[in-house]
N, C-alpha and C positions, 0 to 999 in steps of 0.2 A: 651077455653079462660083462664076459670075459674083455671084448671088443670095447664098451663103453669105461672100464676100466683104465684099459690101455691108453684110449683117448684123453682119460681124466688126468692119467700120470703123465703123459704128453703135455697138456695144458700148463702143468704144475711145474715141468721142466721149463717150458719155454717162459713163462712169468718170473721164476726165478734166475734163468740166465738173464731176461729183460732186463729184471732189478738189480741183477749182480754188475751186470756193463753198466747200467747207469750209475749205479753208486762208484764203482772205479772213475769213472769220469768225473763224477760230481768232486770226489775228492781230490784228484790231480787237478782240478780247478781252484778249491780251496787249500789244500797243503801240496803244492807240486815238490816233487823229489828235488833238494839239496844240490846244488853243485857246490862241493868242496872248494875252498879257498885254497888254491895250490898252488898260485903265482903270486908274484908281487910285482910293484915299480921296479924293484932293483934287479928283477931279470933284463930290465933295458939298461939299466945303467943308471937309474933316479932315483934320489935321494926322496924321503918319505918320513913321513909319522904316522904311527897307528895310532887311530883316534875310534873315540865310544860317547856317544850321546844319545840320548833320549829323545822320542818320536813323541808328538804333542800330547798323543795317549799313553805315554810312560813305557814304551817297548826301549829297551836296550840295542842300539844298532852301532854296528861295528864299520869300519873305513878306513880309509888312507887319504891324508894331507899331502900333496905333493909340490913342496914349493918352487916358484919362480918370484915373478915381479908382484909383490905384496899388496901392489895397487890394482892388480888383474886377477880375480878369482873366477875358474868356472866351477859350477856344482855339476857334476857328470852323474847320470842315473842310468842304470841298465835293465833291460829287456822282462819281461817274464821269462821265468824257466833258467836264469842267468843268476851271475853275480858280478860283483864288482870288476873281477875282472873277466867275465865274458862267459864262456861255454865251451866244454868240452865232451865231444862225443861218446867218449869212454866212459864219462859218467851220467850220461843222461837215462832218463825213464825208457823202459822197453816200449811207452805209447810214443814217443818223442820220434817222428817221422822225419827225421834229417840226419845228414852224413857230414855235416859242413860244422868246424868249430869258427867260434866267434871269439876274437881277442880284440877287446876292447882298450887293453892296456897301451896297442898300438897306437890307437888313436890319442891317447892320452900323452903319449909319447913326443906326437907331433905338436900337439896343444901345449905342453910345456917346454918344446924345444922353442916353440915363437914366442916364450917369455909369460906365460900365463901360469898361474897356481891353480892347483886343481883339488878339490874335495869331492871324495865319490865314496860310496859306502854301500853295505847289502840293504835293501830293504827287507820289511819284515817276513819272515818264514822262508828267506833266502839268505845262501852263504852262512856267515857266521851270527848273523843276527837273532834276536829272539826271535819267537812264534808269533802266533795273531794271523787271522782267516786273511787271505790273499783278495783282493778287491781290484787287481789291475788299475788301480789308479783311484778308486772310489774310497780307499780306505789308505794308502800309502800317500797320499797327499800329505796326512801327518806328518808320515817320515820327512818329506822334504820340507815342512815347517819346523820339524826339530832342528833338521839341519841350517835352517837361517837362522834358529834360536842359538845355534853353535857358532857360525861366523859371528852374530851379532857381539857374542860374549867374547869373543876373542879379540883384545886391544889388538894385535896387528894386522886384523884383517877387518874391523868392523867400519871403515869407512872406503873398503876397496870398491871398485866397480866391480859388477858381477853379471857374469854371463850366464847363460842356462843351457846346458845339452841333456836331452834328455830322448832316450833309446824304446819305444813301445812303450811299456808299462811305465817307466822312467817319462818317457813325454806326457802319457795320460796325468801323471801323478803332479806332473808341473803345471799343466793347464788347469788341472783342479785347483791345485794351491794357490794359482793366480787371481782365480776367480771368489776363491773362500775367503781368502785375509789379502788383498793387496796391499795392506799397510805394509807388511813384511818385505816386499820387494821394492822399494824407495828405490833401493842402490844398482836394481837390477835394469841391463840395458838393453837384452836381446833374448832369445829364444831360438833354440835348433831343436825340431821335434822331427826326429828320425822314427817314421813308419807308428805314429800313435792309430791306435783302434778301436771300433767299438767292439765290445766282447761279443755281443751275439754275432756278428757279422764273422768274426774269427771262428766261432765255435762252428757255424752251419758250414763255413768254407774248408775247415780243416778238415771235419766229417766227410764231407763231399769228396774232397780230393784224395783223401786218404782210404777211406773203404768204398762208399757209394751214397747217391743219394737217400739209398733205403737205410741208411743208418740216421736219418735225422728223425726216425719214427720213436729214439730214444730222448731226444730232446726234451720234450714236456717232462718224462722221467727226470731227469737231470735237474732240471728247473726245480720240479718238485723237493728234492733229497738235497739240493742245495738250501733253500729254504727251511727246510727239517734242520740242519744242520746250522742254522745261524747267519748262513750267506745272503748276498743279493741274487737277484734272477738276472740273465744274461742281460736284459734288455735295459736294467738299470745302470751295467757297467758299461757307460759310456760316457768319456766326456767333452762329449760334441756341441752339448748345450753350455758347456762352460768357455766354449773358445770365443764366442762373442764377447766376454769380459776382458781378453789377453788387450794389454795395452802397449807391450813393447812390441817392436819390430821382430818378425818372426819367420822364419824360414823352414818350410815344412820339406821333407826327404822322404821318398816312395819308391820303392822298385818297379818298373813296369810291369813286369811280370811276377806277381804273387797270388800263388795259388790258394793261399791261408787268409784271403781278405778278397774285399770286392773295391776295384777302384775309386767307386763313389763313394765310399766311406772316407777317404782321405780328400776327395774334393769337398767333400761335405764341410770337413774342421776348415778347409781353406776358406771357402764360402763362407762361413760364420765368422772368421776372423776380421775385425776393422780394423784392427792395426796396421802398417805397413807389413806387407808379408810375400812371400816369391815362393814358389813349389819346384823344388829339386828332381827332377825323374831321374832315376836310376837305371841303369841298361844292365840289370840283373833277371835272373830267372828264378829265385827263390826267397822268402822271407830272409832266413839267416844267411844268405849269400850280400842281401842287402847290407846289412849291420857289418859284415865284413868288408862291404866294397867303402862304404864311409870311412872305416879305421886305415884301410890300404891306400885311399883317395882322399884326404883330407883338406886338399886346396880347397875348395868350394865353402867348406867352414871356414877356413882360416881368412878366408876373404870376406866374408860375411861377419867373421867377429871384429874384424880389423875395420870395418866399417863404421860399427858403433862401439869399438870400445878400444880405440886410437891409444 
């Protein structure tokens, strides 16, 4: 009898551990640990305005406007787990397996020095913006549309040519927004999409590379918990089906070595896009390193923007 009790207790412990780990990962994808906003454009000698506007569904979003040529505006959006200025390892979640800081302000400095005005902001559930469940683009497109409404309401900017620059979740959000409401983007000239991703691909790759393929046994439970908490399943969290609706020239960028994805995913985005397009392969060996590479080596971005926003 004692043997059966021990087996039963062991099974209970396994179930609790399985459920607990699954719940933690579900919460991390629904409500990521926020990166506090501790840097600003003034760190790079850039003038800026603190701004605030609402998403399409009424959430308060905080951001910056960095003035340049008011006839040319770039909307710049950040990756998952980051904020408008980037990502600091010292403020990361214990489950975030990276040792690479990401400095998006470095990219914005180069873009602003080239003459562009820049609007950037924290997505819902990130930085200093209001809460709301994270959808890695499937809900954040409403934040992008809120930013578009803000630009159109500003008398000094509502006739400017617009360029879109999105990183990861930011790129996802822009792709979905372009499909959902193309009328808001009549002034958009081009899109730079740095490492957009399908969430099901990301989660499988992340677990496999940082733990082991055995870790994939928690995926069904993570999906189940996410649905119980009101979120999307990972399969639903891909903007790939919206890429066919992109109507402006698009530059995709992707690290050649990225353990957190499958390169077939970015190829699928590229193949689905019918607008003029290009694919920029980055000589990097991790996903965060690719974002930092783009920030430190902006020339390809500047050349692309110059082609469509002279």
